[in-house]
Steps between C-alpha positions, in 0.01 A plus 500: 500500500837321576504123505643314804748288320804533281388270206555782264856519600559130468358520144767746425799293644744621241448864606526407868835303431644796318423724790652246744822492302495888491509545870692171573232332697591212735280266689560697829428838364139503608459867475606514137278212428203678646579799289513291184161346571333823606170578319547882556714728285550860603660792308556832678588827319602829626602774266564881510366680184687784344263754664594383850178291561538148628286189429504168687321182392470139607355237258405160630439201267409137570695254283333196650223494249487522122450753379666708779281725712540824686502482876273764669504397865822652632472702821725770650671574171758764589828649392742623775673817391833627643437633848266223601166626368276227351290603204199303423415377142142499372349197332387600150383165382648221291793424737623864503574706814621851427590826662652832372648808659216723385269283720747466785789759519685262735585284202841634396804380306824545688818394334725247672223426747323171566133418424302211622174359359282275718166333493306227662327191366303245708593130483210420271599763251872398515375143432623395851858552393511690830334826434598800723694815421693550179790735488709641210795735561703706250717824483422792279829570330619854416539676168273625219358286217518630152400363162565609141308426180796414279293436181140587469246333264523654149166374400210306642606137564875606546701419804658718767825458708543639846788496747506576872726563794599354730529199273491258808125600565221276358268690274121529538364642176150627410392670176179701469326646202358843442182400704724381793398137426788255573608318175795325657625401838786242567404418866145536613239297695174572308461124495613248770708278282838470670807275459875538493488655155332813647829623638666451169287772360686757708731696259874456574833634376418862462342470150194375341321498165130559482342275236307591196160421662546778764480782248257328264315821403612857450453746769646620838637263748641545859771260630517460875804349654585392858838352603464260796709259707358161567524226760341152454315353781397647831687508830560117524490475880164681515337416169596149385138457431517709194594349157842520362373716217411781741701817496545869579567784264606840610638803314441829317338609176631745236300772345270361232578590135262555222569436140293539174496204265426604133313292242 
């Protein structure tokens, strides 16, 4: 599935140069160079829902081919929870590995405690960058997450404005219709396309306006909001093989709110 060379990256030299400038790459920074050239991007998410349930997810994507492809060959995908217990994630297909607290009660969200995602890829899958064990570490900060619908749509095709606290959290937004079908989501991996603009879709600044296409028809809609902290990249001393676009999201979700959009 994954090619054994970096020709795709060479064809996109402008993007590579921009990333080099971002991290201040020098000729002797071999570890960062490996990260820039990596064919594997990983995004991990751990959130606590408003009902206290917890969900963990790893998404793996190969950016060495065009179009990009999901990577389904990771082993030993785990999240280490506070106290030292390792909770395994299940491969559900299309590069997704997931677990929730309903399936494994040891998956908990503990404020001000450190979590660690890890997984293995063999050298062939990692395109001989080095393979091995990949590790991401992040702390679950304290405090509740709240969001408010400041202005609701007055008619089908109208906009809505929301605010949230803490304003320093990045926003994950999802809107579902009366049939629980997702009509809008700002950060998802239904498709493997992944580049630097993906992170730009995270909402920032404590406020956002949902566009006219979200509430295109009259009816009931439910707005789901999670406020997360983010780190870019994995633990560099342990996971330089992962691409610079990899990252870790962790946080809490507010109670969903339902609105009725009139004709």
